[in-house]
Backbone as a printed PyTorch tensor [residue, N CA C, xyz], in Angstrom:
tensor([[[-160.4810,   58.7700,  -35.9400],
         [-159.5540,   59.1290,  -37.0000],
         [-158.5020,   58.0380,  -37.1540]],

        [[-158.0860,   57.8200,  -38.3660],
         [-157.0370,   56.8540,  -38.6790],
         [-155.9440,   57.5870,  -39.4360]],

        [[-154.7090,   57.4210,  -38.9990],
         [-153.5980,   58.0240,  -39.7310],
         [-153.1000,   57.0130,  -40.7420]],

        [[-153.0610,   57.4210,  -42.0200],
         [-152.6310,   56.5200,  -43.0820],
         [-151.6820,   57.2880,  -43.9820]],

        [[-150.4420,   56.8760,  -43.9850],
         [-149.3830,   57.5890,  -44.7010],
         [-149.3380,   59.0180,  -44.1980]],

        [[-149.5160,   60.0190,  -45.0660],
         [-149.4170,   61.4070,  -44.6140],
         [-150.7790,   62.0880,  -44.5840]],

        [[-151.8630,   61.3490,  -44.7580],
         [-153.1930,   61.9360,  -44.7500],
         [-154.0030,   61.3830,  -43.5890]],

        [[-154.8370,   62.2140,  -43.0200],
         [-155.7240,   61.7990,  -41.9480],
         [-157.0890,   61.4940,  -42.5510]],

        [[-157.6320,   60.3330,  -42.2210],
         [-158.9600,   59.9660,  -42.6850],
         [-159.9470,   60.2330,  -41.5580]],

        [[-161.0640,   60.8570,  -41.8930],
         [-162.1020,   61.1480,  -40.9200],
         [-163.2900,   60.2330,  -41.1790]],

        [[-163.8160,   59.6540,  -40.1120],
         [-164.9560,   58.7610,  -40.2280],
         [-166.2270,   59.5440,  -39.9100]],

        [[-167.2530,   59.3350,  -40.7330],
         [-168.5560,   59.9140,  -40.4480],
         [-169.6260,   58.9710,  -40.9790]],

        [[-170.8330,   59.1110,  -40.4550],
         [-171.9280,   58.2140,  -40.8240],
         [-173.0450,   58.9850,  -41.5090]],

        [[-173.5800,   58.3840,  -42.5630],
         [-174.7390,   58.9280,  -43.2660],
         [-175.6950,   57.7710,  -43.5040]],

        [[-176.9280,   57.9190,  -43.0190],
         [-177.9770,   56.9080,  -43.2020],
         [-177.5060,   55.5030,  -42.8080]],

        [[-176.7410,   55.4460,  -41.7390],
         [-176.2870,   54.1540,  -41.2370],
         [-175.0260,   53.6100,  -41.8930]],

        [[-174.5110,   54.2870,  -42.9040],
         [-173.2840,   53.8440,  -43.5730],
         [-172.0940,   54.5950,  -42.9910]],

        [[-171.0270,   53.8750,  -42.7050],
         [-169.7920,   54.5120,  -42.2600],
         [-168.9760,   54.8970,  -43.4860]],

        [[-168.6000,   56.1500,  -43.5450],
         [-167.8170,   56.6710,  -44.6640],
         [-166.5250,   57.2660,  -44.1390]],

        [[-165.5190,   57.2290,  -44.9700],
         [-164.2190,   57.8080,  -44.6190],
         [-163.8780,   58.8920,  -45.6210]],

        [[-163.4090,   60.0190,  -45.1420],
         [-163.0340,   61.1270,  -46.0230],
         [-161.5760,   61.4820,  -45.7730]],

        [[-160.8580,   61.6800,  -46.8550],
         [-159.4580,   62.0600,  -46.7460],
         [-159.3620,   63.5690,  -46.5230]],

        [[-158.4430,   63.9700,  -45.6970],
         [-158.2070,   65.3800,  -45.4400],
         [-157.8450,   66.0680,  -46.7500]],

        [[-158.4020,   67.2510,  -46.9640],
         [-158.1280,   68.0140,  -48.1900],
         [-156.6550,   68.4000,  -48.2590]],

        [[-156.1100,   68.3700,  -49.4700],
         [-154.6920,   68.6780,  -49.6550],
         [-154.4840,   70.0970,  -50.1810]],

        [[-155.5490,   70.8850,  -50.2450],
         [-155.5060,   72.1920,  -50.8990],
         [-154.4460,   73.1230,  -50.3080]],

        [[-154.1670,   73.0290,  -49.0140],
         [-153.1820,   73.9150,  -48.3990],
         [-151.8660,   73.2100,  -48.0720]],

        [[-151.6670,   72.0400,  -48.6290],
         [-150.4580,   71.2770,  -48.3270],
         [-149.2560,   71.7910,  -49.1220]],

        [[-148.0830,   71.3990,  -48.6540],
         [-146.8420,   71.7320,  -49.3730],
         [-146.8610,   71.1140,  -50.7670]],

        [[-147.4030,   69.9050,  -50.8520],
         [-147.4520,   69.2090,  -52.1390],
         [-148.3250,   69.9570,  -53.1400]],

        [[-149.4480,   70.4900,  -52.6780],
         [-150.3390,   71.2340,  -53.5740],
         [-149.6650,   72.5130,  -54.0540]],

        [[-148.9440,   73.1780,  -53.1560],
         [-148.2040,   74.3890,  -53.5440],
         [-147.1680,   74.0440,  -54.6190]],

        [[-146.4700,   72.9350,  -54.4350],
         [-145.4780,   72.4930,  -55.4360],
         [-146.1480,   72.1790,  -56.7690]],

        [[-147.3500,   71.5830,  -56.7150],
         [-148.0840,   71.2800,  -57.9340],
         [-148.4090,   72.5600,  -58.6970]],

        [[-148.8780,   73.5840,  -57.9830],
         [-149.1870,   74.8580,  -58.6310],
         [-147.9330,   75.4820,  -59.2460]],

        [[-146.8390,   75.4360,  -58.5080],
         [-145.5710,   75.9680,  -59.0230],
         [-145.1400,   75.2090,  -60.2780]],

        [[-145.3340,   73.8970,  -60.2580],
         [-144.9530,   73.0590,  -61.4050],
         [-145.8040,   73.4080,  -62.6320]],

        [[-147.0970,   73.6230,  -62.4270],
         [-147.9890,   74.0010,  -63.5290],
         [-147.5920,   75.3550,  -64.1280]],

        [[-147.2990,   76.3050,  -63.2700],
         [-146.9060,   77.6400,  -63.7410],
         [-145.5940,   77.5510,  -64.4940]],

        [[-144.6300,   76.8250,  -63.9380],
         [-143.3210,   76.7060,  -64.5860],
         [-143.4290,   76.0240,  -65.9400]],

        [[-144.2980,   75.0390,  -66.0480],
         [-144.5270,   74.3650,  -67.3250],
         [-144.9950,   75.3660,  -68.3790]],

        [[-145.9540,   76.1990,  -68.0010],
         [-146.4650,   77.2060,  -68.9390],
         [-145.3910,   78.2070,  -69.3080]],

        [[-144.6510,   78.6920,  -68.3160],
         [-143.5950,   79.6780,  -68.5840],
         [-142.4840,   79.0850,  -69.4550]],

        [[-142.1000,   77.8380,  -69.1930],
         [-141.0760,   77.1690,  -70.0040],
         [-141.5040,   77.0240,  -71.4520]],

        [[-142.8040,   76.9080,  -71.6640],
         [-143.3310,   76.8100,  -73.0320],
         [-143.4450,   78.1910,  -73.6800]],

        [[-143.1730,   79.2540,  -72.9180],
         [-143.2420,   80.6120,  -73.4480],
         [-144.6590,   81.0550,  -73.7690]],

        [[-145.6090,   80.6080,  -72.9640],
         [-147.0210,   80.8580,  -73.2250],
         [-147.6090,   81.6800,  -72.0800]],

        [[-148.3880,   82.6990,  -72.4200],
         [-149.0750,   83.4870,  -71.4010],
         [-150.3650,   82.7850,  -70.9950]],

        [[-150.9630,   83.2400,  -69.9060],
         [-152.2550,   82.6880,  -69.4940],
         [-153.3000,   82.8830,  -70.5900]],

        [[-153.2820,   84.0410,  -71.2180],
         [-154.2540,   84.3390,  -72.2760],
         [-154.0620,   83.3990,  -73.4610]],

        [[-152.8110,   83.2060,  -73.8810],
         [-152.5340,   82.3090,  -75.0020],
         [-152.9520,   80.8710,  -74.6760]],

        [[-152.6550,   80.4250,  -73.4570],
         [-153.0300,   79.0720,  -73.0570],
         [-154.5440,   78.9270,  -73.0300]],

        [[-155.2160,   79.9090,  -72.4930],
         [-156.6790,   79.8270,  -72.4200],
         [-157.3070,   79.7640,  -73.8110]],

        [[-156.7440,   80.4890,  -74.7650],
         [-157.2650,   80.4400,  -76.1400],
         [-157.0610,   79.0520,  -76.7440]],

        [[-155.8920,   78.4660,  -76.4990],
         [-155.6180,   77.1220,  -77.0320],
         [-156.5190,   76.0700,  -76.3910]],

        [[-156.8750,   76.2830,  -75.1140],
         [-157.7510,   75.3480,  -74.4050],
         [-159.2300,   75.6360,  -74.6570]],

        [[-159.4860,   76.7920,  -75.2910],
         [-160.8650,   77.2530,  -75.5540],
         [-161.6430,   77.4400,  -74.2500]],

        [[-160.9790,   78.1070,  -73.3020],
         [-161.5940,   78.4580,  -72.0270],
         [-161.2820,   79.9300,  -71.7400]],

        [[-161.9440,   80.4860,  -70.7440],
         [-161.6830,   81.8650,  -70.3590],
         [-160.3430,   81.9360,  -69.6270]],

        [[-159.6840,   83.0730,  -69.7290],
         [-158.3890,   83.2620,  -69.0700],
         [-158.4800,   83.0450,  -67.5660]],

        [[-159.6210,   83.3520,  -66.9790],
         [-159.7720,   83.1840,  -65.5280],
         [-159.6530,   81.7130,  -65.1140]],

        [[-159.9760,   80.7850,  -66.0290],
         [-159.8060,   79.3490,  -65.7470],
         [-158.3420,   79.0600,  -65.4210]],

        [[-157.4390,   79.5670,  -66.2590],
         [-155.9960,   79.3500,  -66.0580],
         [-155.5440,   80.0460,  -64.7790]],

        [[-155.9620,   81.2860,  -64.5950],
         [-155.5880,   82.0430,  -63.4050],
         [-156.0480,   81.3420,  -62.1330]],

        [[-157.2790,   80.8510,  -62.1430],
         [-157.8290,   80.2240,  -60.9380],
         [-157.1300,   78.9180,  -60.5770]],

        [[-156.7600,   78.1020,  -61.5680],
         [-156.0740,   76.8640,  -61.1850],
         [-154.6250,   77.1510,  -60.8080]],

        [[-154.0160,   78.1840,  -61.3940],
         [-152.6380,   78.5170,  -61.0370],
         [-152.5300,   79.1230,  -59.6400]],

        [[-153.5860,   79.7580,  -59.1660],
         [-153.5730,   80.3460,  -57.8220],
         [-154.1580,   79.4110,  -56.7740]],

        [[-154.6760,   78.2660,  -57.2110],
         [-155.2390,   77.2980,  -56.2810],
         [-156.6950,   77.5510,  -55.9490]],

        [[-157.2950,   78.5440,  -56.5810],
         [-158.7080,   78.8400,  -56.3400],
         [-159.6030,   77.7540,  -56.9410]],

        [[-159.0910,   77.0870,  -57.9660],
         [-159.8300,   76.0330,  -58.6540],
         [-158.9250,   74.8200,  -58.7730]],

        [[-159.4960,   73.6410,  -58.6800],
         [-158.7200,   72.4140,  -58.8380],
         [-158.9860,   71.8260,  -60.2100]],

        [[-157.9950,   71.1250,  -60.7280],
         [-158.1040,   70.4900,  -62.0400],
         [-158.4720,   69.0260,  -61.8880]],

        [[-159.2450,   68.5200,  -62.8370],
         [-159.4210,   67.0740,  -62.8770],
         [-158.3660,   66.5080,  -63.8270]],

        [[-158.2660,   65.2120,  -63.8950],
         [-157.2190,   64.5530,  -64.6780],
         [-157.3310,   64.8630,  -66.1670]],

        [[-158.5490,   64.9310,  -66.6800],
         [-158.7510,   65.2210,  -68.1050],
         [-158.2720,   66.6410,  -68.4220]],

        [[-158.6000,   67.5970,  -67.5570],
         [-158.1560,   68.9810,  -67.7710],
         [-156.6350,   69.0700,  -67.7230]],

        [[-156.0250,   68.3880,  -66.7710],
         [-154.5620,   68.3920,  -66.6670],
         [-153.9340,   67.8050,  -67.9200]],

        [[-154.4970,   66.7270,  -68.4180],
         [-153.9790,   66.1100,  -69.6490],
         [-154.0800,   67.0740,  -70.8260]],

        [[-155.1850,   67.7950,  -70.9320],
         [-155.3570,   68.7660,  -72.0230],
         [-154.3300,   69.8870,  -71.9240]],

        [[-154.0770,   70.3610,  -70.7180],
         [-153.0780,   71.4180,  -70.5110],
         [-151.7060,   70.9140,  -70.9230]],

        [[-151.3550,   69.7230,  -70.4840],
         [-150.0590,   69.1350,  -70.8380],
         [-149.9200,   69.0130,  -72.3570]],

        [[-150.9620,   68.5190,  -73.0140],
         [-150.9230,   68.3350,  -74.4670],
         [-150.6870,   69.6630,  -75.1770]],

        [[-151.4280,   70.6880,  -74.7660],
         [-151.2830,   72.0120,  -75.3910],
         [-149.8730,   72.5710,  -75.1740]],

        [[-149.2860,   72.2630,  -74.0140],
         [-147.9520,   72.7860,  -73.7050],
         [-146.8220,   71.8670,  -74.1690]],

        [[-147.1770,   70.7880,  -74.8820],
         [-146.1590,   69.9450,  -75.5140],
         [-145.4690,   68.9620,  -74.5940]],

        [[-146.1670,   68.4780,  -73.5960],
         [-145.5890,   67.5070,  -72.6780],
         [-146.6430,   66.4320,  -72.4210]],

        [[-146.1990,   65.2090,  -72.2150],
         [-147.1610,   64.1450,  -71.9070],
         [-147.5450,   64.2330,  -70.4320]],

        [[-148.6630,   63.6460,  -70.1060],
         [-149.1080,   63.6040,  -68.7140],
         [-148.0850,   62.8520,  -67.8650]],

        [[-147.5280,   61.7820,  -68.4210],
         [-146.5140,   61.0060,  -67.6930],
         [-145.2810,   61.8550,  -67.3970]],

        [[-144.8290,   62.6370,  -68.3910],
         [-143.6700,   63.5070,  -68.1690],
         [-143.9780,   64.5400,  -67.0820]],

        [[-145.2040,   65.0640,  -67.1050],
         [-145.6000,   66.0380,  -66.0960],
         [-145.5390,   65.4150,  -64.7050]],

        [[-146.1330,   64.2410,  -64.5540],
         [-146.1640,   63.5730,  -63.2530],
         [-144.7570,   63.2060,  -62.8060]],

        [[-143.9360,   62.6950,  -63.7130],
         [-142.5540,   62.3520,  -63.3670],
         [-141.7970,   63.5800,  -62.8770]],

        [[-141.9570,   64.7120,  -63.5700],
         [-141.3090,   65.9590,  -63.1710],
         [-141.7970,   66.4500,  -61.8210]],

        [[-143.0910,   66.3260,  -61.5930],
         [-143.6860,   66.7340,  -60.3180],
         [-143.1560,   65.8700,  -59.1900]],

        [[-143.0930,   64.5710,  -59.3840],
         [-142.5760,   63.6730,  -58.3540],
         [-141.1190,   63.9750,  -58.0430]],

        [[-140.3700,   64.3400,  -59.0540],
         [-138.9590,   64.6920,  -58.8720],
         [-138.8420,   65.9300,  -57.9770]],

        [[-139.7360,   66.9070,  -58.2010],
         [-139.7160,   68.1340,  -57.3960],
         [-140.0900,   67.8620,  -55.9410]],

        [[-140.8820,   66.8390,  -55.6960],
         [-141.3040,   66.5350,  -54.3290],
         [-140.1950,   65.9000,  -53.4910]],

        [[-139.1780,   65.3860,  -54.1540],
         [-138.0750,   64.7260,  -53.4060],
         [-137.1680,   65.7060,  -52.7600]]])
């Protein structure tokens, strides 16, 4: 194992190749803050999960699952959520980084 910044990298081998995997952040303090930030963004916009899901053209459970941490978002999905809620991805990230301090 190698400690790098705040994440632990695990080494494993597959077919003779050495690979490194970063420890999952799903239960970290940072991930919890991210979920709180996403929920607060939606609430500040005055939008319910149902309303957001309709604007995103997805099922309401999609919003519920990412807000509870059951599902993770990719960057494109996060950008779409930000756009629908009237904030740029950069503003979202800047706000999130501010909350982490």
